[in-house]
N, C-alpha and C positions, 0 to 999 in steps of 0.2 A: 504494500499499499504506500501511498505518498507520505503518510505520517511516519511509517517505518523508515523510509528512504531519507526523510528529513532528519530523523534522529540519528541514523547512521552517518549521514553526512556531517552532522554537528560533531559526532565522535571522531570521525577521521580528520575533520578540520582542526580539532584540538591537537591531534598528533602532529599534523603538518605545521600548526602554529608553533608548537614546541621546537620543531626543526628550524623554523624561520627565526624564532627567538635566539636560538644558539648561533645561527649564522649572523644575525644582526649584532650580537655581542662580539663575535669575532671581528666582523667588519669595523665596528666602532673602535675596538682595541687596536686594531692595525692602523686605521686612519688617524686616530688621535694619539695613541701611545708610541707609535713608532716615529723615529726621526727621519723625516723625508725632506729631501731638498726642494721638491716641487710642492711646496705648501699650498700654493694657489690651486693646484690640481686636486689635492686631497679635500679641500673645503667643499667644492661642489659634489664630489663623490660622497662625502658625509651627509650633505643636505639631501641628496637623492635617496641614499640609504635610509635616512630617518623618515622621509616622506613616504616611501614605499611601505616601510614597516608600520607607519601610522595608518595607512589605508587598510592594511591587512588586519591590524589590531582592531580598528573600528568595525570591520566586517565581522570578525570573530566576536566582538562584544555585542553586536546586534543579533547575531545568531544565538548566542548564549542567552541573551535576554528573551528571545522568542521561545526557546525551548523551556527555559526555567518558568516564564510566565504562563505558558500554555500547559505545562505539566503540574506545577506546584501552586500557582497563585490563582489563575483564572483557567480552570481546565477547559480545554478546547482542542480542535484539530490544529496541531502545530504546523501543518503544511499549508493552511489557509493564508492567502496573501493579506498582509497588513501594511500600514504606512511604514512601519519600521522594516519590514521585509522588503518593501519596495525600495527603501533606501539602501538596504543591503544589496539588492539587485543592481541598483545604480552604481554602488561601489565596485561590484564585479566587473561591469563594463569599464568604469574609469581606470581600475587597477590593470585590467587587460590592456587598455590603451597606453597607459603610462609604461608598462613593461615593453610595449611595441616601440615606443619613442626611444627608450634606452637602447634597445637593440638596433634601432635605425641609426642612432648616433654612433654606436659602435661600428656599424657597417660604413657610415660616412667617414670615419676616421681611418678605418682599414683600407678604404679605397682612396686615400690621400686627399680627403676633404672634397671629393668629387660630388657636388650636390645633385647631378643628373642621375647618378646611380640610385638615389633614394627618393626621387620625386614620386614615381609611381607607387612604391610601397607606402609612402606617407599619405598619398591620396586614398589608398586602400584602408589605411588605419583610420582616416576621417570617416570613411563610409562605414567601417566596422563599429565605431562608437555611435554613430548616428542610428544605425540599425538597432543597436543594443538599448539605447535610450528610448528610441521610438517604440520598440517592442514593449517596454515597461509602460509607456503612456497608453498604448493600445490595450494592454491587459487591464489597466485600471479603469479604462473607459467602457470596455466591453463586459468584463466580469471581475470586479474589484477583489473578490475572494477566491478566485480560481487558484488551485494549488500549482497549476502549470499553465502554460500558454494555450489558449483555445485553438482548435485545429485550424481555424480560418487564418490565423496569423502566424502559425508555425513557420511558413516559408520566409517571413521577414526575419525571424531569429536565425533560421538555418542559413540564410544568405550572409547575415552578419558574422556568425561564428565560423562559417566556412571561409569567409574572407580573411578572418584573423588567423585561421590555421594556414591557409595559403601564404599569407604575408610572412609568417614566422618561418615557414619552410623556404620560401624564396630568399629572404634576407640571410637565413643561415647558410643557404647554398652559395649566395654571393660572397659571404665572409670566407667560406672554405675555398671557393674558387680563387679569390684574391690571394689567399695564403698559399695555395697550391702554385699559382703563377709566380708568386714572390720566391717560393722555394726552388723553383726551376731556374729563376734568374740567379739565385744564390749559388746553385750548383754550377752554372756556367762560369761564375766568378770564383769558384773553387773554395767556397765557404763551407766548413765542415758541418756546421749545425743543420745544413740542408738534408743530411742523411736521415734525419728524423721527421721529414716533412709530412709523411703520411700519418704518423702518429700524432703529430702536433695538429694537423688538420682535423682529425677525428676528435682530438681534445677540444677544439674550438666548437665543434658541433655540440658536444656535451655542454661546454660553457655557455653556448647560446641558448640552450634549453631543450635538450632531447627529452627530458621528463615532461617538459611543458607541452611539446608536440604530441606525446603519447596521450597524456591526460586530455588535451584539447580534442584529439581525434575521437576518443571514446565518447566525450561529451557531445560532440557534433552528431555522432551517430545516434545516441540515445535521445537527443533533442529532436532530430529529424523524424524519428519513429514515435515520438511522444511517449517514451517509456518513463514510468515513475522514477526509475533509478537515476535519472538526470539530477534529481535533487541531492544525490550523494556526491555527484561530480562538481556541482557549482561551488560549494564551500572549499572543496579540495583545490579545484582549479584557481580559486582566488589566492590561496596561500602559495600555490606554485608560481603564480604571476609575480609574487614578491620574492620567492626563493630564488628564481632564475636569475634576475638582474643582480640580486645581492651576492649570489655565488660568482657571477662575473666580476663584480667589484672586488671581492675578496681575492680571487685569483690574480687579477691585474695588480692589486695593491701588494701582493706577496711576490710579484714578479714571475709568476708561473704561467702567464698568458704568453702566447706566441708574439714575438716582436722581432721582425727581421731587421738586419742591420746593414744591408747593402746601400751604397751611396745613391744608385739610380732609383731606388724604390723608397717611397715614403715610410718612415717608421710607423708601426702599428701601435700607437699608444692610446689608451682609453681617453 
């Protein structure tokens, strides 16, 4: 049932929020406690980390309030849409969009600050957040208490979430392609670290959000077929949206992200 799925989703979100909390602590300790020459770089990274964690924390708090109130204070179906849950759904779309912007910025830097590479993905991200927010408005106007989107407007959500999935796949592929090309250039220049190009390219895919892509793919399928289990994936995906960019920031800050050093190719700094 949708109530069971909502409860399971809350439980899993608590687990992923714990992971997010640990990563956030590591990111803050690295960005604040470590002596870095590029202080101007660490400040925006810290701001982005705190902002994403704030979005994820707010979503978890709203979800906790819904479950606690629906089970302990005013017994009701916890899957029914409320104004607070509508706010949580809004945060779901906003967090998704913000994580996309972070990944787009990463791609922009990897491609030597070439704005043309990220224009189409950026437009896709705008369409994604527009579909997500529009879907919430349609649900509230058609059936304000619906536990999931009515069948008539499912295509709107499917389009938006599919765009988000495609965007992340495309941008991740662009990052890997650039790194692969840079590795080949390094090999031509006789740089030894190019021997690990394949492994580093795969590492970037993980860095860019392999878990994100897997969770989002399952969610898109469940949403498209209007399966109640989508209520499990929404809170989990929200936390993953925060975990993925935070993981990138941690890896970059620790210096474990791929950064080619050939003169003809721009350095890949976050």
